[in-house]
MILOMI-428001 format. One record per residue (C-alpha): residue number from 0; x, y, z. Coordinates in pm, whole numbers. Example, Ala and Ser with C-alpha at 12.3 -4.5 7.8 and 13.67 -1.06 7.14 Angstrom:
REM residues 2
{0,{1230,-450,780}}
{1,{1367,-106,714}}
END
This chain:
REM residues 677
{0,{0,0,0}}
{1,{137,340,-98}}
{2,{181,621,150}}
{3,{-92,837,-2}}
{4,{-337,545,16}}
{5,{-253,504,382}}
{6,{-305,876,445}}
{7,{-652,862,288}}
{8,{-750,561,498}}
{9,{-627,726,816}}
{10,{-813,1044,723}}
{11,{-1143,858,679}}
{12,{-1099,679,1011}}
{13,{-1005,1011,1176}}
{14,{-1328,1171,1048}}
{15,{-1531,896,1214}}
{16,{-1335,929,1540}}
{17,{-1400,1305,1546}}
{18,{-1765,1229,1618}}
{19,{-1669,1039,1930}}
{20,{-1341,1182,2060}}
{21,{-1346,1542,2192}}
{22,{-1108,1772,2004}}
{23,{-903,2053,2154}}
{24,{-1006,2404,2056}}
{25,{-688,2480,1856}}
{26,{-722,2161,1649}}
{27,{-1087,2238,1583}}
{28,{-990,2581,1445}}
{29,{-735,2420,1211}}
{30,{-984,2161,1086}}
{31,{-1249,2428,1021}}
{32,{-1004,2627,807}}
{33,{-908,2306,623}}
{34,{-1277,2242,555}}
{35,{-1317,2588,398}}
{36,{-1000,2537,191}}
{37,{-1124,2203,59}}
{38,{-1458,2359,-42}}
{39,{-1280,2641,-227}}
{40,{-1052,2391,-404}}
{41,{-1349,2179,-515}}
{42,{-1547,2468,-666}}
{43,{-1237,2600,-848}}
{44,{-1165,2256,-993}}
{45,{-1530,2221,-1096}}
{46,{-1517,2556,-1277}}
{47,{-1202,2462,-1473}}
{48,{-1300,2113,-1587}}
{49,{-1391,2082,-1957}}
{50,{-1558,1743,-1919}}
{51,{-1751,1598,-1625}}
{52,{-1540,1281,-1642}}
{53,{-1229,1486,-1565}}
{54,{-1371,1515,-1211}}
{55,{-1522,1167,-1193}}
{56,{-1423,1130,-825}}
{57,{-1665,1409,-731}}
{58,{-1954,1185,-610}}
{59,{-1723,1002,-367}}
{60,{-1556,1329,-269}}
{61,{-1899,1477,-200}}
{62,{-1970,1196,46}}
{63,{-1634,1237,222}}
{64,{-1663,1617,256}}
{65,{-2020,1585,383}}
{66,{-1906,1332,644}}
{67,{-1615,1559,739}}
{68,{-1847,1857,777}}
{69,{-2092,1660,992}}
{70,{-1805,1541,1212}}
{71,{-1696,1904,1258}}
{72,{-2057,1998,1343}}
{73,{-2066,1729,1610}}
{74,{-1733,1848,1754}}
{75,{-1834,2216,1758}}
{76,{-2174,2130,1908}}
{77,{-2001,1931,2183}}
{78,{-1771,2223,2265}}
{79,{-2052,2479,2253}}
{80,{-2274,2284,2491}}
{81,{-1994,2159,2719}}
{82,{-1756,2456,2733}}
{83,{-1959,2745,2589}}
{84,{-1669,2788,2345}}
{85,{-1596,2650,1994}}
{86,{-1274,2833,1908}}
{87,{-1179,3158,1740}}
{88,{-1308,3059,1396}}
{89,{-1665,2995,1514}}
{90,{-1671,3302,1742}}
{91,{-1531,3529,1468}}
{92,{-1786,3417,1211}}
{93,{-2072,3462,1459}}
{94,{-1964,3808,1579}}
{95,{-1879,3939,1230}}
{96,{-2212,3838,1075}}
{97,{-2432,3932,1372}}
{98,{-2265,4275,1415}}
{99,{-2423,4304,1759}}
{100,{-2772,4211,1636}}
{101,{-2863,3848,1696}}
{102,{-3177,3868,1479}}
{103,{-2976,3982,1174}}
{104,{-2732,3694,1227}}
{105,{-3014,3439,1239}}
{106,{-3180,3584,928}}
{107,{-2854,3567,731}}
{108,{-2796,3209,841}}
{109,{-3151,3102,752}}
{110,{-3119,3266,407}}
{111,{-2796,3075,339}}
{112,{-2955,2747,440}}
{113,{-3265,2809,228}}
{114,{-3058,2910,-77}}
{115,{-2854,2594,-50}}
{116,{-3146,2362,30}}
{117,{-3418,2496,-201}}
{118,{-3230,2655,-491}}
{119,{-2890,2499,-550}}
{120,{-2928,2152,-399}}
{121,{-3278,2097,-538}}
{122,{-3175,2211,-886}}
{123,{-2853,2008,-891}}
{124,{-3045,1702,-778}}
{125,{-3298,1738,-1061}}
{126,{-3030,1801,-1326}}
{127,{-2831,1498,-1210}}
{128,{-3144,1282,-1219}}
{129,{-3238,1388,-1574}}
{130,{-2877,1361,-1696}}
{131,{-2851,1007,-1556}}
{132,{-3177,904,-1723}}
{133,{-3087,1053,-2062}}
{134,{-2735,907,-2050}}
{135,{-2870,559,-1986}}
{136,{-3132,596,-2262}}
{137,{-2869,712,-2511}}
{138,{-2625,429,-2440}}
{139,{-2761,180,-2700}}
{140,{-2754,441,-2976}}
{141,{-2400,548,-2888}}
{142,{-2286,187,-2883}}
{143,{-2439,127,-3228}}
{144,{-2268,442,-3360}}
{145,{-1933,316,-3234}}
{146,{-1990,-24,-3396}}
{147,{-2087,146,-3724}}
{148,{-1770,361,-3722}}
{149,{-1562,54,-3644}}
{150,{-1717,-147,-3927}}
{151,{-1669,144,-4168}}
{152,{-1301,166,-4077}}
{153,{-1327,521,-3939}}
{154,{-1181,408,-3604}}
{155,{-973,114,-3492}}
{156,{-1045,-141,-3219}}
{157,{-846,52,-2957}}
{158,{-1039,376,-3023}}
{159,{-1369,185,-3015}}
{160,{-1274,36,-2677}}
{161,{-1191,382,-2539}}
{162,{-1523,524,-2658}}
{163,{-1718,237,-2504}}
{164,{-1538,286,-2174}}
{165,{-1612,658,-2182}}
{166,{-1984,595,-2239}}
{167,{-1992,347,-1951}}
{168,{-1810,592,-1721}}
{169,{-2051,872,-1816}}
{170,{-2348,655,-1722}}
{171,{-2182,556,-1393}}
{172,{-2088,917,-1315}}
{173,{-2433,1068,-1365}}
{174,{-2594,778,-1182}}
{175,{-2357,835,-889}}
{176,{-2424,1211,-898}}
{177,{-2796,1144,-881}}
{178,{-2743,961,-554}}
{179,{-2466,1182,-418}}
{180,{-2682,1493,-447}}
{181,{-2894,1344,-165}}
{182,{-2593,1387,66}}
{183,{-2600,1765,22}}
{184,{-2974,1771,79}}
{185,{-2940,1570,399}}
{186,{-2651,1790,514}}
{187,{-2869,2101,484}}
{188,{-3142,1938,691}}
{189,{-2885,1831,952}}
{190,{-2756,2191,970}}
{191,{-3104,2318,1058}}
{192,{-3148,2051,1326}}
{193,{-2807,2129,1480}}
{194,{-2897,2498,1486}}
{195,{-3203,2423,1698}}
{196,{-3004,2187,1922}}
{197,{-2730,2443,1980}}
{198,{-2960,2732,2060}}
{199,{-3209,2541,2277}}
{200,{-2949,2323,2447}}
{201,{-2727,2626,2506}}
{202,{-3006,2820,2675}}
{203,{-3088,2528,2907}}
{204,{-2725,2455,2997}}
{205,{-2632,2822,3035}}
{206,{-2923,2903,3267}}
{207,{-2950,2575,3460}}
{208,{-2588,2466,3492}}
{209,{-2376,2779,3447}}
{210,{-2601,3026,3628}}
{211,{-2638,3268,3336}}
{212,{-2935,3493,3284}}
{213,{-3160,3445,2982}}
{214,{-3011,3747,2805}}
{215,{-2651,3639,2867}}
{216,{-2714,3280,2766}}
{217,{-2911,3389,2461}}
{218,{-2638,3628,2341}}
{219,{-2348,3386,2399}}
{220,{-2502,3075,2256}}
{221,{-2667,3261,1968}}
{222,{-2331,3398,1851}}
{223,{-2170,3055,1881}}
{224,{-2461,2886,1704}}
{225,{-2458,3135,1418}}
{226,{-2081,3103,1385}}
{227,{-2098,2724,1388}}
{228,{-2375,2729,1128}}
{229,{-2189,2966,899}}
{230,{-1859,2779,929}}
{231,{-2034,2460,816}}
{232,{-2289,2601,570}}
{233,{-2051,2822,368}}
{234,{-1831,2524,264}}
{235,{-2150,2323,207}}
{236,{-2280,2602,-19}}
{237,{-1953,2606,-215}}
{238,{-1954,2229,-264}}
{239,{-2320,2215,-366}}
{240,{-2252,2496,-615}}
{241,{-1963,2291,-752}}
{242,{-2199,1996,-787}}
{243,{-2440,2212,-985}}
{244,{-2159,2336,-1211}}
{245,{-2037,1981,-1276}}
{246,{-2375,1835,-1373}}
{247,{-2484,2135,-1582}}
{248,{-2166,2149,-1790}}
{249,{-2239,2072,-2156}}
{250,{-1989,1962,-2418}}
{251,{-1729,2234,-2459}}
{252,{-1367,2288,-2556}}
{253,{-1294,2524,-2268}}
{254,{-1353,2574,-1898}}
{255,{-1632,2774,-1735}}
{256,{-1445,3104,-1737}}
{257,{-1349,3084,-2105}}
{258,{-1701,2977,-2204}}
{259,{-1858,3265,-2010}}
{260,{-1633,3528,-2165}}
{261,{-1651,3383,-2517}}
{262,{-2027,3320,-2525}}
{263,{-2187,3588,-2307}}
{264,{-1969,3862,-2456}}
{265,{-1986,3725,-2809}}
{266,{-2195,4026,-2917}}
{267,{-2020,4337,-2776}}
{268,{-2256,4576,-2957}}
{269,{-2537,4461,-2726}}
{270,{-2350,4624,-2437}}
{271,{-2438,4962,-2590}}
{272,{-2807,4880,-2539}}
{273,{-2739,4776,-2179}}
{274,{-2538,5093,-2120}}
{275,{-2816,5308,-2266}}
{276,{-3075,5140,-2045}}
{277,{-2866,5191,-1730}}
{278,{-2805,5556,-1821}}
{279,{-3180,5606,-1878}}
{280,{-3248,5473,-1527}}
{281,{-3032,5751,-1386}}
{282,{-3208,6017,-1593}}
{283,{-3575,5920,-1573}}
{284,{-3592,5758,-1227}}
{285,{-3502,5874,-875}}
{286,{-3182,5672,-902}}
{287,{-2912,5939,-924}}
{288,{-2704,5953,-1242}}
{289,{-2389,5955,-1025}}
{290,{-2466,5586,-966}}
{291,{-2573,5480,-1314}}
{292,{-2344,5684,-1541}}
{293,{-2014,5529,-1424}}
{294,{-2156,5180,-1481}}
{295,{-2290,5279,-1824}}
{296,{-1952,5429,-1914}}
{297,{-1777,5112,-1800}}
{298,{-2005,4903,-2023}}
{299,{-1936,5127,-2324}}
{300,{-1562,5106,-2259}}
{301,{-1583,4726,-2228}}
{302,{-1778,4703,-2556}}
{303,{-1517,4913,-2741}}
{304,{-1230,4706,-2602}}
{305,{-1403,4380,-2691}}
{306,{-1467,4497,-3049}}
{307,{-1102,4591,-3082}}
{308,{-998,4253,-2943}}
{309,{-1229,4069,-3181}}
{310,{-1093,4270,-3476}}
{311,{-735,4188,-3379}}
{312,{-827,3822,-3335}}
{313,{-987,3810,-3680}}
{314,{-677,3968,-3832}}
{315,{-460,3714,-3654}}
{316,{-681,3429,-3779}}
{317,{-661,3559,-4138}}
{318,{-285,3598,-4108}}
{319,{-253,3252,-3957}}
{320,{-465,3104,-4236}}
{321,{-248,3274,-4497}}
{322,{65,3143,-4329}}
{323,{-81,2793,-4322}}
{324,{-162,2816,-4692}}
{325,{194,2927,-4763}}
{326,{330,2640,-4556}}
{327,{102,2397,-4739}}
{328,{234,2522,-5071}}
{329,{590,2484,-4950}}
{330,{533,2136,-4813}}
{331,{613,1838,-5038}}
{332,{263,1697,-4989}}
{333,{103,2005,-5147}}
{334,{193,1875,-5493}}
{335,{-63,1595,-5452}}
{336,{-347,1848,-5461}}
{337,{-234,1961,-5806}}
{338,{-306,1614,-5943}}
{339,{-680,1663,-5894}}
{340,{-857,1742,-6224}}
{341,{-1201,1903,-6217}}
{342,{-1459,1727,-6441}}
{343,{-1594,2057,-6578}}
{344,{-1437,2402,-6560}}
{345,{-1564,2738,-6679}}
{346,{-1292,3003,-6698}}
{347,{-1339,3362,-6809}}
{348,{-1142,3683,-6849}}
{349,{-1160,3968,-6601}}
{350,{-1406,4158,-6823}}
{351,{-1669,3887,-6764}}
{352,{-1645,3887,-6384}}
{353,{-1988,4061,-6354}}
{354,{-2143,3742,-6493}}
{355,{-2058,3550,-6176}}
{356,{-2061,3839,-5925}}
{357,{-2402,3844,-5755}}
{358,{-2334,4191,-5615}}
{359,{-2316,4322,-5973}}
{360,{-2635,4143,-6075}}
{361,{-2468,3832,-6216}}
{362,{-2685,3519,-6215}}
{363,{-2443,3268,-6370}}
{364,{-2436,3052,-6055}}
{365,{-2816,3026,-6054}}
{366,{-2817,2940,-6423}}
{367,{-2563,2663,-6367}}
{368,{-2790,2511,-6103}}
{369,{-3072,2509,-6359}}
{370,{-2837,2358,-6621}}
{371,{-2753,2069,-6389}}
{372,{-3124,2011,-6324}}
{373,{-3201,2024,-6697}}
{374,{-2924,1775,-6777}}
{375,{-3048,1542,-6504}}
{376,{-3394,1543,-6662}}
{377,{-3279,1514,-7025}}
{378,{-2974,1287,-6990}}
{379,{-3049,1098,-6669}}
{380,{-2707,1164,-6511}}
{381,{-2585,1389,-6231}}
{382,{-2355,1649,-6383}}
{383,{-2053,1710,-6155}}
{384,{-2005,2044,-5985}}
{385,{-1888,2300,-6241}}
{386,{-1579,2488,-6121}}
{387,{-1602,2859,-6206}}
{388,{-1292,3079,-6193}}
{389,{-1145,3384,-6359}}
{390,{-827,3352,-6563}}
{391,{-607,3656,-6627}}
{392,{-435,3473,-6912}}
{393,{-755,3495,-7120}}
{394,{-865,3801,-7311}}
{395,{-1099,4024,-7108}}
{396,{-1416,3911,-7291}}
{397,{-1311,3552,-7360}}
{398,{-1424,3235,-7185}}
{399,{-1328,2870,-7219}}
{400,{-1499,2546,-7118}}
{401,{-1281,2257,-7007}}
{402,{-1362,1890,-6966}}
{403,{-1117,1711,-6736}}
{404,{-860,1986,-6776}}
{405,{-875,2007,-7156}}
{406,{-1031,2296,-7345}}
{407,{-1327,2177,-7554}}
{408,{-1491,2511,-7638}}
{409,{-1433,2883,-7617}}
{410,{-1619,3203,-7700}}
{411,{-1634,3580,-7666}}
{412,{-1900,3796,-7504}}
{413,{-1985,4164,-7502}}
{414,{-2163,4228,-7173}}
{415,{-2335,4551,-7276}}
{416,{-2468,4401,-7601}}
{417,{-2715,4138,-7717}}
{418,{-2658,3848,-7955}}
{419,{-2897,3868,-8252}}
{420,{-2940,3574,-8491}}
{421,{-3100,3630,-8828}}
{422,{-3422,3446,-8921}}
{423,{-3280,3386,-9271}}
{424,{-3376,3717,-9427}}
{425,{-3121,3986,-9348}}
{426,{-3235,4333,-9244}}
{427,{-2983,4592,-9361}}
{428,{-3097,4837,-9093}}
{429,{-2979,4606,-8817}}
{430,{-2616,4701,-8762}}
{431,{-2380,4533,-8522}}
{432,{-2054,4347,-8472}}
{433,{-2029,4029,-8676}}
{434,{-1974,3714,-8471}}
{435,{-2063,3346,-8454}}
{436,{-2311,3199,-8208}}
{437,{-2084,2970,-8001}}
{438,{-2324,2683,-7927}}
{439,{-2439,2600,-8283}}
{440,{-2195,2798,-8499}}
{441,{-2461,3019,-8657}}
{442,{-2376,3367,-8792}}
{443,{-2490,3641,-8556}}
{444,{-2447,4006,-8459}}
{445,{-2365,4181,-8133}}
{446,{-2614,4469,-8111}}
{447,{-2662,4740,-7851}}
{448,{-2964,4817,-7635}}
{449,{-3103,5072,-7881}}
{450,{-3110,4821,-8168}}
{451,{-3261,4535,-7965}}
{452,{-3628,4623,-8008}}
{453,{-3596,4685,-8382}}
{454,{-3414,4351,-8425}}
{455,{-3692,4165,-8243}}
{456,{-3955,4327,-8465}}
{457,{-3756,4212,-8769}}
{458,{-3773,3851,-8654}}
{459,{-3422,3821,-8513}}
{460,{-3366,3592,-8216}}
{461,{-3214,3819,-7949}}
{462,{-3051,3678,-7634}}
{463,{-2847,3833,-7357}}
{464,{-2485,3728,-7279}}
{465,{-2571,3508,-6975}}
{466,{-2817,3313,-7190}}
{467,{-2550,3269,-7458}}
{468,{-2310,3123,-7202}}
{469,{-2578,2901,-7048}}
{470,{-2681,2762,-7387}}
{471,{-2322,2700,-7491}}
{472,{-2240,2529,-7161}}
{473,{-2553,2312,-7182}}
{474,{-2470,2194,-7535}}
{475,{-2110,2116,-7436}}
{476,{-2227,1910,-7140}}
{477,{-2470,1715,-7359}}
{478,{-2201,1655,-7620}}
{479,{-1945,1531,-7367}}
{480,{-2182,1366,-7119}}
{481,{-2030,1024,-7191}}
{482,{-1692,1153,-7068}}
{483,{-1841,1261,-6736}}
{484,{-1986,920,-6647}}
{485,{-1729,699,-6477}}
{486,{-1758,391,-6263}}
{487,{-1806,593,-5944}}
{488,{-2089,797,-6098}}
{489,{-2244,479,-6239}}
{490,{-2236,317,-5897}}
{491,{-2417,619,-5750}}
{492,{-2691,590,-6015}}
{493,{-2727,217,-5949}}
{494,{-2747,272,-5573}}
{495,{-3027,522,-5634}}
{496,{-3220,259,-5832}}
{497,{-3150,-1,-5565}}
{498,{-3351,194,-5308}}
{499,{-3673,111,-5497}}
{500,{-3565,-194,-5701}}
{501,{-3327,-393,-5479}}
{502,{-3409,-730,-5642}}
{503,{-3317,-600,-5988}}
{504,{-2979,-462,-5882}}
{505,{-2891,-763,-5667}}
{506,{-2975,-1000,-5955}}
{507,{-2767,-804,-6208}}
{508,{-2460,-687,-6012}}
{509,{-2217,-850,-5971}}
{510,{-2343,-1197,-6064}}
{511,{-2424,-1113,-6430}}
{512,{-2240,-788,-6506}}
{513,{-1998,-568,-6317}}
{514,{-2040,-195,-6258}}
{515,{-1782,-135,-6530}}
{516,{-1986,-334,-6783}}
{517,{-2297,-129,-6706}}
{518,{-2091,190,-6731}}
{519,{-1971,99,-7080}}
{520,{-2328,52,-7204}}
{521,{-2442,382,-7050}}
{522,{-2145,564,-7204}}
{523,{-2232,432,-7551}}
{524,{-2592,547,-7509}}
{525,{-2488,895,-7396}}
{526,{-2237,919,-7679}}
{527,{-2530,895,-7922}}
{528,{-2735,1140,-7708}}
{529,{-2973,872,-7578}}
{530,{-3095,954,-7226}}
{531,{-3024,697,-6954}}
{532,{-3287,835,-6719}}
{533,{-3498,519,-6759}}
{534,{-3229,323,-6582}}
{535,{-3471,58,-6461}}
{536,{-3550,-49,-6819}}
{537,{-3180,-43,-6906}}
{538,{-3088,-264,-6610}}
{539,{-3378,-501,-6678}}
{540,{-3256,-547,-7037}}
{541,{-2897,-601,-6925}}
{542,{-3016,-859,-6672}}
{543,{-3205,-1044,-6949}}
{544,{-2929,-1049,-7210}}
{545,{-2619,-1026,-6990}}
{546,{-2623,-1402,-6940}}
{547,{-2574,-1457,-7316}}
{548,{-2306,-1199,-7397}}
{549,{-2074,-955,-7223}}
{550,{-1999,-754,-7539}}
{551,{-2097,-392,-7460}}
{552,{-2170,-318,-7826}}
{553,{-2427,-597,-7854}}
{554,{-2574,-518,-7510}}
{555,{-2613,-158,-7616}}
{556,{-2814,-266,-7921}}
{557,{-3047,-469,-7701}}
{558,{-3092,-173,-7469}}
{559,{-3166,62,-7759}}
{560,{-3437,-174,-7879}}
{561,{-3586,-180,-7529}}
{562,{-3587,202,-7532}}
{563,{-3771,216,-7867}}
{564,{-4055,434,-7738}}
{565,{-3811,685,-7592}}
{566,{-3595,691,-7907}}
{567,{-3900,727,-8131}}
{568,{-4031,1025,-7936}}
{569,{-3685,1181,-7930}}
{570,{-3639,1184,-8308}}
{571,{-4000,1219,-8424}}
{572,{-4052,1593,-8452}}
{573,{-4372,1634,-8657}}
{574,{-4666,1408,-8580}}
{575,{-4600,1039,-8627}}
{576,{-4375,1067,-8935}}
{577,{-3999,1035,-8949}}
{578,{-3794,1157,-9246}}
{579,{-3480,947,-9286}}
{580,{-3197,845,-9515}}
{581,{-3220,470,-9564}}
{582,{-2930,235,-9627}}
{583,{-2968,39,-9949}}
{584,{-2921,-339,-9977}}
{585,{-2585,-316,-10153}}
{586,{-2435,-107,-9872}}
{587,{-2584,-332,-9606}}
{588,{-2440,-637,-9781}}
{589,{-2097,-471,-9808}}
{590,{-2088,-385,-9438}}
{591,{-2217,-728,-9332}}
{592,{-1948,-902,-9537}}
{593,{-1676,-678,-9388}}
{594,{-1754,-769,-9024}}
{595,{-1470,-967,-8867}}
{596,{-1483,-1170,-8544}}
{597,{-1206,-1174,-8282}}
{598,{-1157,-1274,-7920}}
{599,{-1236,-917,-7815}}
{600,{-1559,-907,-8022}}
{601,{-1658,-812,-8374}}
{602,{-1530,-516,-8573}}
{603,{-1569,-362,-8919}}
{604,{-1278,-417,-9159}}
{605,{-1324,-208,-9475}}
{606,{-1060,-112,-9728}}
{607,{-985,264,-9751}}
{608,{-1141,308,-10094}}
{609,{-1471,152,-9987}}
{610,{-1472,359,-9670}}
{611,{-1416,680,-9868}}
{612,{-1693,588,-10110}}
{613,{-1941,524,-9827}}
{614,{-1848,857,-9668}}
{615,{-1911,1034,-9996}}
{616,{-2249,867,-10055}}
{617,{-2377,945,-9705}}
{618,{-2243,1301,-9718}}
{619,{-2432,1369,-10042}}
{620,{-2762,1259,-9890}}
{621,{-2699,1447,-9564}}
{622,{-2623,1765,-9758}}
{623,{-2952,1740,-9949}}
{624,{-3153,1715,-9625}}
{625,{-2965,2001,-9462}}
{626,{-3032,2222,-9763}}
{627,{-3399,2133,-9735}}
{628,{-3398,2233,-9368}}
{629,{-3443,1878,-9239}}
{630,{-3260,1696,-8959}}
{631,{-3068,1411,-9127}}
{632,{-3126,1067,-8972}}
{633,{-2980,747,-9112}}
{634,{-3198,435,-9088}}
{635,{-3062,84,-9134}}
{636,{-3122,-276,-9031}}
{637,{-3047,-385,-8672}}
{638,{-2767,-621,-8778}}
{639,{-2536,-353,-8915}}
{640,{-2646,-44,-8719}}
{641,{-2359,-49,-8472}}
{642,{-2101,-105,-8746}}
{643,{-2237,180,-8956}}
{644,{-2230,400,-8648}}
{645,{-1866,309,-8588}}
{646,{-1794,405,-8947}}
{647,{-1970,744,-8925}}
{648,{-1880,864,-8576}}
{649,{-1539,1004,-8674}}
{650,{-1663,1244,-8941}}
{651,{-2039,1262,-8884}}
{652,{-2072,1219,-8510}}
{653,{-2385,1436,-8481}}
{654,{-2585,1236,-8741}}
{655,{-2816,987,-8560}}
{656,{-2806,628,-8684}}
{657,{-3121,430,-8603}}
{658,{-3242,79,-8677}}
{659,{-3590,-41,-8762}}
{660,{-3611,-224,-8428}}
{661,{-3566,102,-8239}}
{662,{-3879,262,-8383}}
{663,{-4239,210,-8278}}
{664,{-4466,27,-8530}}
{665,{-4702,324,-8560}}
{666,{-4431,558,-8692}}
{667,{-4461,655,-9058}}
{668,{-4116,643,-9217}}
{669,{-4051,874,-9510}}
{670,{-3732,794,-9701}}
{671,{-3575,1117,-9824}}
{672,{-3284,935,-9990}}
{673,{-3113,598,-10023}}
{674,{-2742,525,-9982}}
{675,{-2620,252,-10219}}
{676,{-2283,153,-10352}}
END
């Protein structure tokens, strides 16, 4: 057994012996001062703890100090009744508080007892009871959260063990505090009983055994009783206050003093209102302004100093943040951040900053939100966050659009002008700056505000610069949507479907196809501008045919046939008719004979002369439809559709290639031309 353990054991035994063995007056004075010192130490420790578990010994300490205080009460009561003396400490407290008036002394003592018993002790007891109940109720949820973090790999086994132990100790602590608060309550009741014993017993002993008069006995024993009560109740009040502080402490990063100063004085400007109210009391009430004005001035001074302190602290935080950023740049690990490539970037020159600055009326950020919603509805994918930044290396009115760090489009804007596109018949009175509409490459003019109304009356399509950017950005996203859909994005789409169709996803992935296989099919659909919003139908088709083949080209054809209604509605613009360029039998035969099989799948093997001839034939037919103002669509048989698409996508990527199986039976097909060899 260590020496300090032995000292504690001897101290506990000594406290019990104090109730039986009479103590000399000088030792009693020393023990009373020690009792006050212990109470002060406990309340200071309670104020500086950041977590209740940092003072987990408090319930046991509360029992020991209560026992020590009761033992001192017994010893002082014995000396008061036996010797009419309880030492200098008790006499000094009684004389100082009474100030020659016994009634005042009793009133002060009764107030202290009532404050401790009714206010502090009762409140601490209730808080401890509720905290213990809530802590026990929350234990299962906290344990499940720890298990979830452990299973997710966010914490290791050692950290999980520490958290479980902390939860158990919290429950034990608040449960112990619930019971220990009864000690303080019982101590207050015992103090009242000892008060009555001291005063009544003192009067009887003083008059019957010591020959004192009623006035002498009343004065002597009243002073001693008040002093004894104060010496015991003041430490009891301090310790019960500490108990209240401990159980009412919420989660915080600081102690009580730092929390008070940082939270109560968080709004220094409110002190001006308080100061004004105090000053008004001195002006409009009988309270003299000599009393209120100094306090109001002190509040104003404190508010000014706090504002200055907060300003300096903010400057220090900004400076510290800048220094940290500089250190991060200097550190070797900072290079890793440069490897991150944004999926979509929109960069602009300094002259176009008002587009994105909301304070200057720019609504580009709001338009981008709408673009992402529109793409989600039309394409069925979640467009990544678009990074917007200014670039001083660009011309003032220039902007560029990047996909995965590579520039895919650029344009110029004139912010104080409007883009006017001709309806086909030029109006010589409409003057402006010649340009090209960036999204579709149409000839256009930049016109000023004065010409706008006249251009609209002449049939011109007039749009403002933000709309030009939004349209261009939307078309670029649609064109490159297949580049934005990776395996991670595909997994997110599949998980969204799984919430409502778990059987479908579990049956398909990973037993039939992997996430990468599904991603390849979706990419091929998006590359031909086919929406993947109907992901349930797509996954159902892949689940049906994925057992027969893993070739993404063939699976894509099956999916396109399953999406026939969607494809028909997408390309049928007027009624139920569809104007197309059909592939003749000679071309179909040539392509079918040129298909080669390999271990990686089938591919088209055409000689260069045949390829050039096919390009020329298709180009002639496409040109005729474009001159007639029609959208060219190539229609072929299902067996060669994917090979013809492979042949055309390098030079005629925007020309849709459909098969008969992808169209609804009720669609009227009008052949505007035939491609034959």
